[in-house]
VEXDREN-2710 file (C-alpha; in Angstrom, 1 decimal):
% VEXDREN-2710
k/r/px/py/pz
1/UNK/-45.1/-45.2/-66.0
2/UNK/-43.5/-48.6/-65.9
3/UNK/-40.1/-47.1/-66.6
4/UNK/-40.4/-44.7/-63.6
5/UNK/-41.7/-47.4/-61.3
6/UNK/-38.8/-49.6/-62.3
7/UNK/-36.3/-46.7/-61.7
8/UNK/-37.7/-46.1/-58.2
9/UNK/-37.6/-49.8/-57.3
10/UNK/-34.0/-49.9/-58.4
11/UNK/-33.1/-46.8/-56.3
12/UNK/-34.8/-48.3/-53.2
13/UNK/-33.0/-51.6/-53.6
14/UNK/-29.7/-49.9/-54.0
15/UNK/-30.3/-47.8/-50.9
16/UNK/-31.2/-50.8/-48.9
17/UNK/-28.1/-52.6/-50.1
18/UNK/-26.0/-49.5/-49.0
19/UNK/-27.5/-49.4/-45.6
20/UNK/-26.9/-53.1/-45.1
21/UNK/-23.2/-52.9/-46.2
22/UNK/-22.3/-49.5/-44.6
23/UNK/-22.9/-50.3/-40.9
24/UNK/-20.8/-53.4/-41.2
25/UNK/-17.7/-51.6/-42.6
26/UNK/-17.9/-47.9/-41.4
27/UNK/-20.2/-47.3/-38.5
28/UNK/-17.6/-48.1/-35.9
29/UNK/-15.4/-45.2/-37.3
30/UNK/-18.2/-42.7/-36.8
31/UNK/-18.9/-44.1/-33.3
32/UNK/-15.3/-43.6/-32.4
33/UNK/-15.2/-40.1/-33.6
34/UNK/-18.4/-39.2/-31.8
35/UNK/-17.0/-40.5/-28.5
36/UNK/-13.7/-38.6/-29.1
37/UNK/-15.6/-35.3/-29.5
38/UNK/-17.7/-35.9/-26.4
39/UNK/-14.5/-36.7/-24.4
40/UNK/-12.8/-33.5/-25.5
41/UNK/-15.9/-31.4/-24.7
42/UNK/-16.6/-32.7/-21.3
43/UNK/-13.4/-34.1/-19.8
44/UNK/-10.5/-31.8/-21.1
45/UNK/-9.5/-29.8/-18.1
46/UNK/-7.8/-27.1/-20.2
47/UNK/-10.4/-26.2/-22.8
48/UNK/-12.7/-24.2/-20.5
49/UNK/-9.9/-22.4/-18.9
50/UNK/-8.3/-21.6/-22.3
51/UNK/-11.6/-20.1/-23.5
52/UNK/-12.0/-18.1/-20.3
53/UNK/-8.4/-16.9/-20.5
54/UNK/-8.8/-15.8/-24.1
55/UNK/-12.0/-13.9/-23.4
56/UNK/-10.3/-12.2/-20.5
57/UNK/-7.3/-11.3/-22.7
58/UNK/-9.6/-9.8/-25.3
59/UNK/-11.3/-7.7/-22.6
60/UNK/-7.9/-6.6/-21.2
61/UNK/-6.6/-5.7/-24.7
62/UNK/-9.5/-3.2/-25.0
63/UNK/-8.9/-1.8/-21.5
64/UNK/-5.1/-1.5/-21.8
65/UNK/-4.4/-0.2/-25.3
66/UNK/-0.8/0.8/-25.6
67/UNK/-0.1/4.5/-25.1
68/UNK/2.8/6.5/-26.4
69/UNK/5.7/6.8/-24.0
70/UNK/6.3/10.4/-22.9
71/UNK/9.6/12.1/-23.6
72/UNK/10.3/12.8/-19.9
73/UNK/13.3/10.8/-18.6
74/UNK/14.2/9.8/-15.1
75/UNK/17.0/7.9/-13.4
76/UNK/14.5/5.2/-12.5
77/UNK/13.1/2.6/-14.8
78/UNK/10.6/4.2/-17.2
79/UNK/7.0/3.6/-16.6
80/UNK/5.7/1.1/-19.2
81/UNK/2.3/1.5/-20.7
82/UNK/0.5/-1.9/-20.7
83/UNK/2.2/-4.4/-23.0
84/UNK/0.3/-6.3/-25.7
85/UNK/-2.2/-8.9/-24.6
86/UNK/-0.7/-12.0/-22.9
87/UNK/2.2/-10.1/-21.3
88/UNK/2.1/-8.6/-17.8
89/UNK/4.5/-6.1/-16.2
90/UNK/5.2/-4.8/-12.7
91/UNK/5.9/-1.4/-14.3
92/UNK/2.7/-0.8/-16.3
93/UNK/-0.1/1.6/-15.6
94/UNK/-3.2/2.6/-17.6
95/UNK/-2.5/4.5/-20.7
96/UNK/-4.1/7.7/-19.4
97/UNK/-1.9/7.6/-16.3
98/UNK/1.5/7.2/-17.9
99/UNK/2.5/10.8/-17.7
100/UNK/1.3/11.3/-14.2
101/UNK/3.1/8.2/-13.1
102/UNK/6.4/9.5/-14.5
103/UNK/6.0/12.8/-12.7
104/UNK/5.2/10.9/-9.4
105/UNK/8.4/8.8/-9.8
106/UNK/10.4/11.9/-10.5
107/UNK/9.1/13.5/-7.3
108/UNK/10.5/10.6/-5.2
109/UNK/13.8/10.2/-7.0
110/UNK/16.3/9.4/-4.3
111/UNK/19.9/10.8/-4.4
112/UNK/22.4/8.6/-6.1
113/UNK/23.8/5.9/-3.8
114/UNK/27.2/4.2/-4.0
115/UNK/27.7/1.1/-6.2
116/UNK/28.7/-2.0/-4.3
117/UNK/31.7/-4.0/-5.4
118/UNK/31.4/-7.8/-4.8
119/UNK/34.1/-7.6/-2.1
120/UNK/33.1/-4.3/-0.5
121/UNK/34.1/-3.6/3.1
122/UNK/31.5/-2.7/5.7
123/UNK/34.1/-0.3/7.1
124/UNK/33.7/1.9/4.0
125/UNK/29.9/2.3/4.5
126/UNK/27.9/4.8/6.5
127/UNK/27.7/4.1/10.2
128/UNK/26.6/5.8/13.3
129/UNK/29.7/5.4/15.4
130/UNK/31.6/8.4/13.9
131/UNK/28.6/10.3/12.5
132/UNK/27.5/13.3/14.4
133/UNK/24.9/16.1/14.5
134/UNK/25.4/19.7/15.6
135/UNK/22.8/22.3/16.7
136/UNK/23.4/25.4/14.6
137/UNK/23.2/28.9/16.2
138/UNK/19.9/30.7/16.0
139/UNK/19.4/32.8/12.9
140/UNK/20.1/36.4/14.0
141/UNK/21.5/35.2/17.3
142/UNK/19.9/35.4/20.8
143/UNK/17.8/32.9/22.6
144/UNK/15.5/30.3/21.1
145/UNK/11.8/31.2/21.4
146/UNK/8.5/29.5/20.5
147/UNK/7.9/30.1/16.8
148/UNK/11.5/29.9/15.8
149/UNK/13.0/27.2/13.6
150/UNK/15.8/25.1/14.9
151/UNK/18.3/23.7/12.4
152/UNK/20.7/20.8/13.0
153/UNK/23.7/19.9/10.8
154/UNK/24.2/16.1/10.4
155/UNK/27.5/14.8/9.1
156/UNK/27.7/11.1/8.1
157/UNK/31.0/9.2/8.3
158/UNK/32.0/5.6/7.6
159/UNK/33.3/3.1/10.2
160/UNK/36.9/4.5/9.8
161/UNK/35.6/8.0/10.7
162/UNK/36.0/9.4/7.2
163/UNK/33.3/11.8/6.2
164/UNK/31.1/10.6/3.4
165/UNK/31.1/12.6/0.2
166/UNK/27.8/11.4/-1.2
167/UNK/24.2/11.4/0.1
168/UNK/21.3/8.9/0.0
169/UNK/21.4/7.8/3.7
170/UNK/18.0/7.4/5.3
171/UNK/17.6/9.6/8.4
172/UNK/14.8/10.4/10.7
173/UNK/14.8/13.3/13.2
174/UNK/12.6/14.4/16.0
175/UNK/12.6/17.1/18.8
176/UNK/11.2/16.0/22.2
177/UNK/10.8/16.7/25.9
178/UNK/10.2/13.4/27.9
179/UNK/9.0/15.3/30.9
180/UNK/6.3/17.2/29.0
181/UNK/5.5/14.3/26.8
182/UNK/6.1/16.7/23.9
183/UNK/7.5/15.9/20.5
184/UNK/7.6/17.0/16.9
185/UNK/8.9/15.5/13.7
186/UNK/11.8/17.1/11.9
187/UNK/12.3/17.5/8.2
188/UNK/15.6/16.2/6.8
189/UNK/17.3/17.8/3.7
190/UNK/19.9/15.8/1.9
191/UNK/22.8/18.0/0.6
192/UNK/24.1/15.0/-1.4
193/UNK/27.7/15.4/-0.1
194/UNK/27.5/13.4/3.1
195/UNK/25.9/16.2/5.1
196/UNK/22.2/16.8/6.0
197/UNK/20.1/19.5/7.6
198/UNK/17.3/18.7/10.0
199/UNK/14.8/21.5/10.7
200/UNK/12.3/21.6/13.6
201/UNK/9.5/24.0/14.5
202/UNK/9.8/25.2/18.1
203/UNK/6.3/24.8/19.6
204/UNK/6.5/24.6/23.4
205/UNK/8.3/26.4/26.2
206/UNK/11.0/24.7/28.1
207/UNK/13.6/22.1/27.2
208/UNK/13.8/20.3/23.9
209/UNK/16.2/17.5/22.9
210/UNK/17.3/16.6/19.4
211/UNK/17.2/13.0/18.3
212/UNK/18.6/11.8/14.9
213/UNK/18.3/8.2/13.7
214/UNK/20.2/6.5/10.9
215/UNK/17.6/4.1/9.5
216/UNK/19.7/2.8/6.6
217/UNK/23.2/3.6/5.2
218/UNK/23.2/4.7/1.6
219/UNK/24.8/1.4/0.6
220/UNK/21.7/-0.4/2.0
221/UNK/19.5/1.8/-0.2
222/UNK/21.5/0.5/-3.2
223/UNK/20.5/-3.0/-2.2
224/UNK/16.9/-2.1/-1.7
225/UNK/16.7/-0.4/-5.0
226/UNK/18.2/-3.4/-6.8
227/UNK/16.0/-6.0/-5.2
228/UNK/12.9/-4.0/-5.9
229/UNK/13.7/-4.0/-9.6
230/UNK/15.2/-7.5/-9.9
231/UNK/13.1/-9.3/-7.3
232/UNK/9.6/-7.7/-7.2
233/UNK/8.1/-11.1/-6.5
234/UNK/10.3/-11.9/-3.5
235/UNK/7.2/-12.1/-1.4
236/UNK/5.0/-14.6/-3.1
237/UNK/1.3/-15.3/-2.4
238/UNK/-0.8/-18.3/-3.0
239/UNK/-4.0/-19.3/-4.6
240/UNK/-5.7/-22.3/-3.1
241/UNK/-7.9/-24.3/-5.5
242/UNK/-10.4/-26.9/-4.5
243/UNK/-13.0/-29.1/-6.1
244/UNK/-14.5/-31.9/-4.0
245/UNK/-11.7/-33.6/-2.2
246/UNK/-9.0/-32.4/-4.6
247/UNK/-6.9/-29.4/-3.5
248/UNK/-4.0/-27.6/-5.1
249/UNK/-2.0/-24.5/-4.3
250/UNK/-0.1/-22.3/-6.8
251/UNK/1.9/-19.1/-6.6
252/UNK/0.1/-15.8/-7.4
253/UNK/1.3/-12.3/-8.0
254/UNK/0.7/-9.0/-9.8
255/UNK/2.7/-10.5/-12.6
256/UNK/4.0/-14.0/-13.4
257/UNK/6.3/-14.7/-16.3
258/UNK/4.6/-17.6/-18.1
259/UNK/2.6/-18.1/-21.3
260/UNK/-1.0/-17.1/-20.9
261/UNK/-2.2/-20.7/-21.2
262/UNK/-0.2/-21.5/-18.1
263/UNK/-1.9/-18.8/-16.0
264/UNK/-5.2/-18.1/-14.4
265/UNK/-6.0/-14.4/-15.1
266/UNK/-7.9/-12.9/-12.3
267/UNK/-7.5/-9.3/-13.4
268/UNK/-10.4/-7.2/-12.1
269/UNK/-12.6/-6.2/-15.0
270/UNK/-13.8/-2.9/-13.5
271/UNK/-10.5/-1.4/-12.3
272/UNK/-8.1/-3.3/-14.6
273/UNK/-6.0/-4.3/-11.5
274/UNK/-4.0/-7.3/-12.5
275/UNK/-3.7/-10.5/-10.6
276/UNK/-2.5/-13.9/-11.8
277/UNK/-2.0/-17.4/-10.4
278/UNK/-0.2/-20.3/-12.0
279/UNK/-2.8/-22.7/-13.4
280/UNK/-3.3/-25.8/-11.2
281/UNK/-2.4/-29.1/-12.8
282/UNK/-5.6/-31.0/-11.9
283/UNK/-8.1/-28.3/-11.3
284/UNK/-9.5/-25.4/-13.2
285/UNK/-9.1/-21.6/-12.6
286/UNK/-12.8/-21.5/-11.6
287/UNK/-11.9/-23.6/-8.6
288/UNK/-9.9/-20.7/-7.0
289/UNK/-11.2/-20.6/-3.4
290/UNK/-8.8/-18.9/-1.1
291/UNK/-6.0/-16.3/-1.3
292/UNK/-3.3/-16.7/1.2
293/UNK/0.2/-15.6/2.2
294/UNK/3.0/-17.7/0.6
295/UNK/6.4/-16.8/1.8
296/UNK/9.6/-15.0/1.1
297/UNK/12.3/-16.0/-1.3
298/UNK/15.4/-13.9/-1.7
299/UNK/19.1/-14.5/-1.3
300/UNK/21.3/-11.5/-0.9
301/UNK/24.8/-11.3/-2.3
302/UNK/27.7/-11.9/0.0
303/UNK/28.3/-9.2/2.7
304/UNK/25.0/-7.5/1.9
305/UNK/23.2/-8.8/5.0
306/UNK/25.8/-6.8/7.1
307/UNK/24.2/-3.6/5.8
308/UNK/21.1/-4.4/7.9
309/UNK/22.4/-5.1/11.4
310/UNK/20.5/-3.9/14.5
311/UNK/22.6/-1.8/16.8
312/UNK/25.2/-1.2/14.0
313/UNK/23.6/0.4/11.0
314/UNK/19.9/-0.3/11.2
315/UNK/17.8/2.3/13.1
316/UNK/20.6/3.5/15.3
317/UNK/20.9/6.8/17.0
318/UNK/23.5/9.3/15.9
319/UNK/25.4/11.2/18.7
320/UNK/25.7/14.9/19.1
321/UNK/29.1/16.6/18.6
322/UNK/28.1/19.1/21.3
323/UNK/24.9/20.0/23.2
324/UNK/21.9/18.0/22.1
325/UNK/19.2/20.1/23.8
326/UNK/18.1/23.7/23.9
327/UNK/15.9/25.9/26.1
328/UNK/12.9/27.5/24.4
329/UNK/11.5/30.8/25.8
330/UNK/8.0/32.1/25.3
331/UNK/7.0/33.5/22.0
332/UNK/7.4/37.3/21.4
333/UNK/4.3/39.2/20.8
334/UNK/3.6/39.8/17.1
335/UNK/5.8/36.9/16.0
336/UNK/4.2/34.1/14.0
337/UNK/4.9/30.4/14.4
338/UNK/6.4/28.4/11.6
339/UNK/4.1/25.5/11.2
340/UNK/5.6/23.1/8.7
341/UNK/4.7/19.9/10.6
342/UNK/1.2/18.5/10.7
343/UNK/1.1/18.8/14.4
344/UNK/3.0/18.0/17.6
345/UNK/2.5/16.3/21.0
346/UNK/2.2/18.2/24.3
347/UNK/1.3/16.4/27.5
348/UNK/0.8/13.3/25.3
349/UNK/-2.0/14.9/23.3
350/UNK/-1.7/15.6/19.6
351/UNK/-2.3/19.2/18.6
352/UNK/-2.9/19.7/14.9
353/UNK/-1.4/22.7/13.1
354/UNK/-3.8/22.9/10.2
355/UNK/-6.3/25.1/12.0
356/UNK/-8.5/22.3/13.3
357/UNK/-9.2/21.4/16.9
358/UNK/-8.5/17.8/18.0
359/UNK/-11.2/16.9/20.5
360/UNK/-10.5/14.3/23.2
361/UNK/-13.2/11.7/22.5
362/UNK/-11.9/8.8/24.5
363/UNK/-14.9/7.3/26.4
364/UNK/-18.0/5.4/25.3
365/UNK/-20.4/8.3/25.8
366/UNK/-18.3/10.8/23.8
367/UNK/-17.6/8.4/20.9
368/UNK/-21.2/7.3/20.7
369/UNK/-22.5/10.9/20.7
370/UNK/-20.0/11.8/18.0
371/UNK/-21.0/8.9/15.7
372/UNK/-24.7/9.1/16.4
373/UNK/-26.6/8.7/13.2
374/UNK/-23.4/8.2/11.2
375/UNK/-22.1/5.5/8.9
376/UNK/-18.3/4.9/9.0
377/UNK/-16.7/2.7/6.4
378/UNK/-13.0/1.6/7.0
379/UNK/-11.1/0.3/4.0
380/UNK/-7.5/-0.9/4.0
381/UNK/-4.9/-3.0/5.7
382/UNK/-4.3/-4.2/9.2
383/UNK/-3.4/-0.7/10.4
384/UNK/-7.0/0.3/9.5
385/UNK/-8.4/-2.8/11.1
386/UNK/-6.6/-1.7/14.3
387/UNK/-8.8/1.4/14.2
388/UNK/-11.9/-0.7/14.0
389/UNK/-10.7/-2.8/17.0
390/UNK/-10.0/0.4/19.0
391/UNK/-13.5/1.8/18.4
392/UNK/-15.4/-1.3/19.5
393/UNK/-13.1/-1.5/22.6
394/UNK/-13.4/2.2/23.5
395/UNK/-17.1/2.3/22.9
396/UNK/-18.7/-0.9/24.3
397/UNK/-22.1/0.3/23.1
398/UNK/-20.8/-0.3/19.6
399/UNK/-21.6/-4.0/19.3
400/UNK/-19.6/-6.2/16.9
401/UNK/-22.0/-8.2/14.7
402/UNK/-20.7/-11.7/14.1
403/UNK/-20.3/-12.2/10.3
404/UNK/-18.5/-15.5/10.8
405/UNK/-15.5/-13.8/9.1
406/UNK/-11.8/-14.6/9.6
407/UNK/-10.1/-12.7/12.4
408/UNK/-7.4/-11.2/10.3
409/UNK/-9.1/-10.4/7.0
410/UNK/-12.7/-9.7/8.0
411/UNK/-15.0/-8.2/6.9
412/UNK/-16.3/-6.7/10.2
413/UNK/-19.4/-4.8/11.2
414/UNK/-20.4/-3.0/14.4
415/UNK/-23.7/-1.5/15.3
416/UNK/-25.3/0.7/17.9
417/UNK/-29.0/0.4/17.3
418/UNK/-30.2/3.1/19.8
419/UNK/-27.8/5.7/18.3
420/UNK/-28.2/4.5/14.7
421/UNK/-24.4/3.9/14.2
422/UNK/-22.9/1.6/11.6
423/UNK/-19.1/0.9/11.4
424/UNK/-17.6/-1.5/8.9
425/UNK/-14.2/-2.7/8.0
426/UNK/-13.1/-4.4/4.8
427/UNK/-9.5/-5.2/3.8
428/UNK/-8.1/-4.2/0.4
429/UNK/-7.7/-6.7/-2.5
430/UNK/-4.4/-8.4/-3.3
431/UNK/-1.5/-8.0/-3.0
432/UNK/-2.2/-8.5/0.6
433/UNK/-0.2/-10.8/3.0
434/UNK/-3.0/-12.1/5.2
435/UNK/-3.1/-15.7/6.3
436/UNK/-6.3/-16.4/4.5
437/UNK/-8.8/-14.5/2.4
438/UNK/-11.8/-16.1/0.7
439/UNK/-12.1/-15.0/-2.9
440/UNK/-15.7/-14.0/-2.2
441/UNK/-14.3/-11.3/0.1
442/UNK/-11.7/-10.0/-2.3
443/UNK/-13.0/-6.4/-3.0
444/UNK/-11.1/-3.6/-4.6
445/UNK/-11.5/-0.3/-2.7
446/UNK/-12.5/1.6/-5.8
447/UNK/-15.3/-0.9/-6.5
448/UNK/-16.5/-0.6/-2.9
449/UNK/-16.5/3.2/-3.0
450/UNK/-18.7/3.0/-6.2
451/UNK/-21.2/1.2/-4.1
452/UNK/-21.3/3.8/-1.3
453/UNK/-24.3/6.1/-1.4
454/UNK/-22.5/8.7/0.7
455/UNK/-23.9/11.9/2.1
456/UNK/-23.6/14.2/5.1
457/UNK/-23.8/11.3/7.6
458/UNK/-21.3/9.1/5.9
459/UNK/-17.5/9.0/6.5
460/UNK/-15.0/6.8/4.6
461/UNK/-11.5/6.1/5.8
462/UNK/-8.8/4.6/3.5
463/UNK/-5.4/3.3/4.5
464/UNK/-3.4/1.3/2.0
465/UNK/0.4/1.1/1.9
466/UNK/2.2/-1.6/3.8
467/UNK/1.5/-4.5/1.4
468/UNK/2.8/-2.6/-1.6
469/UNK/6.3/-2.0/-0.4
470/UNK/8.0/-4.9/-2.1
471/UNK/6.8/-4.0/-5.6
472/UNK/8.0/-1.3/-8.0
473/UNK/6.2/2.0/-7.3
474/UNK/4.0/1.7/-10.4
475/UNK/2.0/-1.1/-8.7
476/UNK/1.1/1.3/-5.9
477/UNK/0.6/4.3/-8.2
478/UNK/-1.9/2.3/-10.3
479/UNK/-3.9/1.2/-7.3
480/UNK/-4.0/4.7/-5.8
481/UNK/-5.1/6.3/-9.0
482/UNK/-8.0/3.9/-9.4
483/UNK/-9.0/4.8/-5.8
484/UNK/-8.7/8.5/-6.4
485/UNK/-11.0/8.3/-9.4
486/UNK/-13.5/6.4/-7.2
487/UNK/-13.2/9.0/-4.5
488/UNK/-13.8/11.8/-7.0
489/UNK/-16.9/10.0/-8.3
490/UNK/-18.2/9.6/-4.7
491/UNK/-17.7/13.3/-3.9
492/UNK/-19.4/14.3/-7.1
493/UNK/-22.6/12.4/-6.5
494/UNK/-22.5/13.0/-2.7
495/UNK/-20.5/16.1/-1.9
496/UNK/-21.2/15.9/1.8
497/UNK/-19.3/12.7/2.3
498/UNK/-16.2/12.9/4.4
499/UNK/-13.2/11.0/3.1
500/UNK/-10.2/10.5/5.4
501/UNK/-6.8/9.2/4.2
502/UNK/-4.4/7.5/6.6
503/UNK/-0.7/7.8/5.7
504/UNK/2.1/5.3/6.3
505/UNK/4.0/5.2/9.6
506/UNK/7.6/4.2/10.5
507/UNK/8.1/0.7/12.1
508/UNK/10.6/-1.5/13.9
509/UNK/13.0/-3.1/11.5
510/UNK/14.9/-6.3/11.2
511/UNK/16.7/-7.8/8.2
512/UNK/13.5/-9.3/6.9
513/UNK/11.5/-6.2/7.6
514/UNK/14.1/-4.1/5.8
515/UNK/13.9/-6.2/2.7
516/UNK/10.1/-6.3/2.6
517/UNK/8.7/-3.3/4.5
518/UNK/11.5/-0.8/5.1
519/UNK/10.9/2.8/6.2
520/UNK/12.6/3.7/3.0
521/UNK/9.9/2.1/1.0
522/UNK/7.3/3.7/3.2
523/UNK/8.8/7.2/2.8
524/UNK/8.5/7.0/-1.0
525/UNK/5.0/5.6/-1.0
526/UNK/3.9/8.1/1.6
527/UNK/5.0/10.9/-0.6
528/UNK/3.2/9.4/-3.6
529/UNK/0.0/9.0/-1.5
530/UNK/0.0/12.7/-0.5
531/UNK/0.8/13.9/-4.0
532/UNK/-2.0/11.8/-5.6
533/UNK/-4.6/13.1/-3.3
534/UNK/-3.4/16.7/-3.3
535/UNK/-6.2/19.0/-4.4
536/UNK/-8.9/16.3/-3.7
537/UNK/-11.4/17.2/-1.0
538/UNK/-10.1/14.7/1.6
539/UNK/-8.6/14.9/5.1
540/UNK/-5.4/13.3/6.2
541/UNK/-4.4/11.6/9.4
542/UNK/-0.7/12.0/9.4
543/UNK/0.3/8.7/10.9
544/UNK/3.9/9.2/9.9
545/UNK/4.4/12.3/12.0
546/UNK/2.1/11.1/14.8
547/UNK/4.3/8.0/15.2
548/UNK/7.7/9.7/14.6
549/UNK/7.0/12.5/17.1
550/UNK/5.9/10.2/19.9
551/UNK/8.2/8.8/22.5
552/UNK/7.0/5.2/22.1
553/UNK/9.1/2.9/19.8
554/UNK/8.1/2.6/16.2
555/UNK/5.8/-0.3/15.3
556/UNK/3.9/-1.3/12.2
557/UNK/0.8/-1.2/14.5
558/UNK/1.5/1.7/16.8
559/UNK/0.8/1.4/20.5
560/UNK/-2.5/2.4/22.1
561/UNK/-1.6/6.0/23.1
562/UNK/-0.7/6.8/19.5
563/UNK/-3.9/5.0/18.1
564/UNK/-6.0/6.9/20.6
565/UNK/-4.6/10.2/19.3
566/UNK/-5.2/9.1/15.7
567/UNK/-8.8/8.2/16.4
568/UNK/-9.3/11.6/18.1
569/UNK/-8.2/13.2/14.9
570/UNK/-10.7/11.0/12.9
571/UNK/-13.6/11.6/15.2
572/UNK/-12.9/15.3/15.4
573/UNK/-13.2/15.5/11.6
574/UNK/-16.5/13.6/11.8
575/UNK/-17.8/15.7/14.6
576/UNK/-16.6/19.1/13.5
577/UNK/-18.5/21.8/15.4
578/UNK/-18.6/23.9/12.3
579/UNK/-21.5/21.9/10.9
580/UNK/-21.6/18.5/9.2
581/UNK/-18.3/17.8/7.5
582/UNK/-16.6/21.1/6.7
583/UNK/-14.5/21.2/3.6
584/UNK/-11.1/19.6/3.9
585/UNK/-7.9/21.6/3.9
586/UNK/-6.0/20.9/0.8
587/UNK/-2.3/20.2/1.0
END
């Protein structure tokens, strides 16, 4: 017992000695280390963002597993399946969409355009001064009648008057009668040898005049193709970050070439739609507050600006080598009418050729009666916002509810309580070149559609095209495919829902507009839009033909008479006399 007691006393004494000596020599080291750990945990501005970024990358690596590349080849850059984590691309789509994206790109493949030497001469390029069109004789001879098809041969020449031997010029054509306020869009076929054929359906009696416009020479298309591939980020957008009194702004885009740790990854988890901003220096990614327009950055090569001159080679009329007008006689009994276009104007009113009747619902009473008991959701860009603005102007009983939202971006809501009408507008998610858009209002259309109950008293309108024109087409394809899947889900759970798609429309062009929002970009994306929704139970408002066929000048936001006709088409679909929403005609 004595031995054990002595042993314990010795141990206690040694422990006390250790505790007395240790604090004097080593405690400051442990104190320093503890403080260092606390500082790293609570004051490092990068660690939280790094963890968030890594988690997002892990999620995206699951969503975007690399898929095998199909064997199909095209003259354009191949569509890339998503790259391994940490790498973004303007050319990637979801693995299951790679093959469809390739087929879509092949469907819009443009005829080969001339290469441009560094010292090329404008005189050797396509121009309107010596280009001509000629009305071809009627097939079978005789007089032109309603129901016939008129063909016009277009021959493009350079500024020396020499005929071009290759295609690729961008041309628009229409047939019109200013007195009757009649017009129809023409269909242009490129023979890839400098000649083109424009075809028109003859749809009214009386005079009809041919109009052919050179939108871009083929050499300008060469430039547009190059900058799309080499400078997809030429329009840059901004992310505005704020915490307290500290604010920062960085560039944002679909893809930014930087290491992952230098980026804020705002990719949408549900759709997989990518969006990145450069990480701010002082603030964190979680301090992202506002999305806004940034600016334009692109320097063309010498002489290339001369390919985009108003009055010279940018949206200029081509003259006729002979008569430019014909006289159309009444249709012969028993003869059908060729109806290739979506419709035509007569007396300023759009007449559809898909078998539907376009009602003239232009006053408050008619619009309110049509929308009575209905919910109308509008999703898209400013060309869809224009429709919302028209509705509340034409139907004053539809009262705009003040949501304290931004004038350009919305969202907006209008109500008619007695008639039980609800109309909403919400803009699509980035890329979008609005002045300001709070991140709380960034909503992807596909996600919004998943939140719509739908049904026989619900209509949805979608219009998305203009803000995607500067990017390679894969960016647009990816967005539309996510929307199509959401539309199909909506129609599966609520088959009575009416879905209406607005197409693109031609616009006025300057040098800047040509490099960012050219009609050439719109033509391609418009074809992609129609192809993607072909076979889906949706209706189309053919804004392209409705703008091209009208006598008013082209504008990104068409003038009131065109908008009124567009909304008459929309309201006629909603208020179809055949019952609720009759099944849409498939393209």
